[in-house]
N, CA, C and O of each residue as an XYZ file, in Angstrom:
336
protein
N       0.943     -1.092      0.151
C       0.180     -0.361     -0.314
C       1.056      1.287     -0.121
O       2.171      1.300      0.401
N       0.514      2.353     -0.518
C       1.323      3.584     -1.037
C       0.602      4.592      0.311
O      -0.563      4.728      0.686
N       1.924      5.189      0.794
C       1.090      6.136      1.280
C       1.021      7.216      0.898
O       1.231      7.528     -0.274
N       0.661      8.145      1.960
C      -0.348      9.385      0.939
C       1.736     10.054      0.709
O       1.642     11.143      0.142
N       2.588      9.875      0.849
C       3.253     10.773      0.594
C       4.010     10.107     -1.015
O       4.308     10.675     -2.065
N       4.111      8.726     -0.577
C       4.554      7.661     -1.903
C       2.802      8.281     -2.919
O       2.083      8.333     -1.921
N       2.521      8.407     -3.268
C       1.527      8.871     -3.837
C       1.511      9.852     -4.784
O       1.354      9.763     -6.001
N       1.738     11.031     -3.907
C       2.164     12.355     -4.086
C       2.946     12.427     -4.740
O       2.776     12.843     -5.886
N       4.096     12.057     -4.283
C       5.236     12.089     -5.193
C       5.091     11.212     -6.470
O       5.573     11.781     -7.450
N       4.779     10.490     -6.627
C       4.521      9.309     -7.875
C       3.322     10.763     -9.206
O       3.401     11.263    -10.328
N       2.749     10.771     -8.448
C       1.796     11.583     -8.966
C       2.339     12.966     -9.572
O       1.833     13.464    -10.578
N       3.443     13.563     -8.857
C       4.395     14.884     -9.420
C       5.096     14.347    -10.278
O       5.370     14.788    -11.394
N       5.489     13.153     -9.692
C       6.786     12.668    -11.283
C       6.069     12.273    -12.789
O       6.551     12.269    -13.922
N       4.662     11.933    -12.272
C       4.138     11.554    -13.530
C       3.672     12.967    -14.542
O       3.731     13.152    -15.758
N       3.271     13.686    -13.579
C       2.772     15.036    -13.748
C       4.270     15.802    -15.012
O       4.421     15.703    -16.230
N       5.061     16.485    -13.960
C       5.970     16.542    -14.386
C       6.787     15.888    -16.150
O       7.056     16.606    -17.113
N       6.942     14.740    -16.069
C       7.278     13.987    -17.213
C       5.883     14.154    -18.287
O       6.178     14.193    -19.482
N       5.155     14.202    -18.116
C       4.475     14.624    -19.298
C       4.333     15.898    -19.743
O       4.332     16.436    -20.850
N       4.204     16.279    -18.535
C       3.624     17.871    -19.200
C       4.955     18.659    -19.719
O       4.768     19.566    -20.529
N       6.161     18.396    -19.343
C       7.354     18.232    -20.244
C       6.971     18.414    -21.443
O       6.733     19.422    -22.108
N       6.932     17.097    -21.683
C       6.829     16.787    -23.353
C       5.570     17.153    -23.805
O       5.545     17.124    -25.036
N       4.507     17.487    -23.306
C       3.623     17.656    -24.339
C       3.903     19.349    -24.201
O       3.137     19.909    -24.985
N       4.670     20.251    -23.531
C       4.915     21.471    -23.583
C       6.125     21.767    -24.651
O       6.065     22.890    -25.151
N       7.203     20.947    -25.076
C       7.709     21.210    -25.879
C       7.361     20.647    -27.184
O       7.918     21.180    -28.144
N       6.362     19.446    -27.478
C       5.880     19.432    -28.435
C       4.772     20.408    -29.323
O       4.562     20.356    -30.534
N       4.172     21.267    -28.358
C       3.335     22.278    -28.148
C       3.905     23.821    -28.665
O       3.253     24.809    -29.003
N       5.210     23.638    -28.596
C       6.426     24.551    -28.451
C       6.767     24.422    -30.016
O       6.707     25.353    -30.819
N       7.120     23.153    -30.289
C       7.649     22.473    -31.518
C       6.371     22.582    -32.658
O       6.739     22.386    -33.817
N       4.952     22.865    -32.469
C       4.095     22.925    -33.309
C       3.385     20.949    -33.724
O       2.520     20.578    -34.517
N       4.081     20.327    -32.956
C       3.929     18.891    -32.884
C       2.415     18.694    -32.422
O       2.330     18.035    -31.386
N       1.065     19.167    -33.020
C      -0.064     18.777    -32.376
C      -0.033     17.561    -32.093
O       0.464     17.423    -30.976
N      -0.302     16.661    -32.524
C      -0.663     14.739    -32.908
C       0.583     14.418    -31.591
O       0.290     13.550    -30.769
N       1.893     15.126    -31.458
C       2.636     14.227    -30.108
C       1.884     14.465    -29.481
O       1.284     13.544    -28.927
N       1.372     16.348    -29.139
C       1.327     16.670    -27.785
C      -0.545     16.149    -27.348
O      -1.225     16.481    -26.377
N      -0.839     15.375    -28.360
C      -2.332     14.943    -28.204
C      -1.691     13.171    -27.463
O      -1.796     12.614    -26.370
N      -1.230     12.928    -28.408
C      -0.731     11.460    -27.806
C       0.126     11.605    -26.300
O       0.305     10.671    -25.518
N       0.466     12.613    -26.166
C       1.129     12.581    -24.807
C      -0.015     12.827    -23.564
O      -0.137     12.331    -22.444
N      -0.673     13.690    -24.216
C      -1.983     14.393    -22.942
C      -3.114     12.341    -23.280
O      -4.146     12.206    -22.623
N      -2.830     11.542    -23.926
C      -3.475     10.229    -24.108
C      -2.518      9.220    -22.852
O      -2.921      8.358    -22.071
N      -1.174      9.761    -23.082
C      -0.394      8.985    -22.477
C      -0.249      9.316    -21.343
O       0.381      8.431    -20.764
N      -0.557     10.338    -20.518
C      -1.025     11.106    -18.955
C      -1.886     10.371    -18.459
O      -1.635      9.563    -17.565
N      -3.373     10.602    -19.126
C      -4.223     10.078    -19.175
C      -4.248      8.074    -18.897
O      -5.139      7.294    -18.563
N      -3.352      7.973    -19.113
C      -3.096      6.029    -19.546
C      -2.155      6.023    -17.890
O      -2.812      5.557    -16.959
N      -0.895      6.448    -17.590
C      -0.560      6.371    -16.695
C      -1.418      6.977    -15.023
O      -1.420      6.535    -13.874
N      -1.982      8.034    -15.622
C      -2.702      8.073    -13.917
C      -4.152      6.949    -14.048
O      -4.460      6.262    -13.074
N      -4.655      6.908    -14.872
C      -5.252      5.365    -15.411
C      -4.629      4.037    -14.267
O      -5.203      3.500    -13.320
N      -3.726      3.895    -14.636
C      -2.582      3.118    -14.113
C      -2.523      2.861    -12.487
O      -2.714      1.889    -11.755
N      -2.242      3.922    -12.348
C      -2.237      4.718    -10.852
C      -3.100      4.401     -9.597
O      -3.019      4.001     -8.436
N      -4.097      4.885    -10.679
C      -5.678      4.636     -9.931
C      -5.715      3.336     -9.733
O      -5.902      2.798     -8.641
N      -5.528      2.749    -10.850
C      -6.178      0.906    -10.800
C      -5.036      0.416     -9.423
O      -5.442     -0.195     -8.435
N      -3.952      0.727     -9.577
C      -2.865      0.416     -8.614
C      -2.917      0.751     -7.276
O      -2.333      0.053     -6.447
N      -3.910      2.306     -6.778
C      -3.910      2.059     -5.961
C      -5.011      1.631     -5.023
O      -5.074      1.596     -3.794
N      -5.955      1.281     -6.092
C      -7.429      0.486     -5.848
C      -7.080     -0.766     -5.588
O      -7.800     -1.437     -4.849
N      -6.445     -1.061     -5.893
C      -5.722     -3.135     -6.246
C      -6.142     -2.959     -7.106
O      -4.922     -2.802     -7.157
N      -6.668     -2.775     -8.040
C      -7.323     -3.281     -9.542
C      -5.931     -4.176     -9.924
O      -4.789     -3.764     -9.719
N      -6.286     -5.541    -10.547
C      -4.512     -5.965    -11.344
C      -4.411     -4.907    -12.515
O      -5.536     -4.580    -12.894
N      -3.516     -4.359    -13.111
C      -2.832     -3.897    -13.828
C      -2.940     -4.599    -15.299
O      -2.366     -5.671    -15.493
N      -3.952     -3.744    -16.681
C      -3.926     -5.000    -17.910
C      -2.614     -4.738    -18.199
O      -1.825     -3.796    -18.109
N      -2.639     -6.151    -18.666
C      -1.012     -6.114    -19.871
C      -1.193     -5.701    -21.099
O      -0.253     -5.181    -21.699
N      -2.393     -5.853    -21.676
C      -2.050     -5.885    -22.617
C      -2.663     -4.237    -23.366
O      -3.165     -3.441    -22.573
N      -2.587     -3.895    -24.659
C      -2.556     -2.767    -25.276
C      -4.293     -2.719    -24.911
O      -4.667     -1.906    -24.066
N      -5.166     -3.499    -25.494
C      -5.980     -3.153    -25.922
C      -7.083     -3.275    -24.607
O      -8.273     -3.014    -24.789
N      -6.507     -3.742    -23.128
C      -7.123     -3.263    -22.334
C      -6.719     -2.507    -21.300
O      -7.341     -2.350    -20.250
N      -5.264     -1.849    -21.703
C      -5.102     -0.907    -21.277
C      -5.232      0.669    -21.546
O      -4.995      1.613    -20.792
N      -5.786      0.635    -23.161
C      -6.676      1.705    -23.034
C      -7.980      1.460    -23.911
O      -8.073      0.953    -25.029
N      -9.057      2.024    -22.987
C     -10.038      1.630    -24.065
C     -10.432      2.555    -24.816
O     -10.021      3.714    -24.871
N     -11.296      2.014    -25.451
C     -11.664      2.242    -27.155
C     -12.258      3.411    -26.631
O     -12.496      3.231    -25.436
N     -12.657      4.727    -27.082
C     -13.603      6.091    -26.974
C     -14.172      6.040    -28.250
O     -13.520      6.028    -29.294
N     -15.654      6.005    -28.145
C     -16.838      6.666    -29.577
C     -16.565      8.242    -29.180
O     -16.732      8.639    -28.027
N     -16.260      8.843    -29.929
C     -16.481     10.167    -30.377
C     -17.394     10.841    -31.960
O     -17.032     10.512    -33.090
N     -18.704     11.900    -31.666
C     -19.374     11.785    -32.645
C     -18.573     13.092    -33.117
O     -18.052     14.099    -32.638
N     -18.744     12.602    -34.070
C     -18.573     14.226    -34.798
C     -19.640     14.328    -35.583
O     -20.609     13.586    -35.746
N     -19.140     15.994    -36.342
C     -20.741     16.546    -36.658
C     -20.891     15.855    -37.858
O     -19.980     15.263    -38.438
N     -22.320     15.956    -38.311
C     -22.912     14.797    -39.287
C     -22.522     16.344    -40.498
O     -22.750     17.553    -40.519
N     -21.433     14.724    -41.833
C     -21.059     15.511    -42.826
C     -22.183     15.157    -44.280
O     -22.177     14.000    -44.700
N     -22.689     15.735    -44.664
C     -23.963     15.876    -45.749
C     -25.060     14.906    -45.475
O     -25.523     14.044    -46.223
N     -25.362     15.199    -44.333
C     -26.891     14.771    -43.383
C     -26.465     13.785    -42.769
O     -27.356     13.423    -42.000
N     -25.124     12.812    -42.639
C     -25.265     11.467    -42.550
C     -24.028     11.774    -41.053
O     -23.060     12.531    -40.982
N     -24.612     10.828    -40.054
C     -23.990     10.812    -38.308
C     -22.994     10.119    -38.596
O     -23.198      9.189    -39.376
N     -21.574     10.331    -38.065
C     -20.585      9.389    -38.275
C     -20.125      9.142    -36.812
O     -20.497     10.040    -36.056
N     -19.378      8.105    -36.196
C     -18.921      7.850    -35.399
C     -17.425      6.905    -35.632
O     -17.390      5.957    -36.416
N     -16.610      7.209    -35.072
C     -15.444      6.897    -34.995
C     -14.468      6.237    -33.766
O     -14.755      6.717    -32.669
N     -13.745      5.573    -33.743
C     -13.316      4.610    -32.706
C     -11.879      5.131    -32.396
O     -10.978      5.103    -33.234
N     -11.705      5.705    -30.869
C     -10.471      6.682    -30.849
C      -9.594      5.665    -30.244
O      -8.418      5.934    -29.996
């Protein structure tokens, strides 16, 4: 079990690492890399939350990153859904 201080230190470490990468990508105009870093930050925080809650950490990428449905505005009258 992680202590409160250990959890705080791990959250700070994850945030600093990812925010540094996101900032660098944005400054370089690399939007897709910045978005990938945001997704990676979310994945890391979810894995930490699972570990703290005592849930097993997924081992396959499909389990680690649940697909998200994204609704797009209708294109020429049709509605579309994209798996991200």
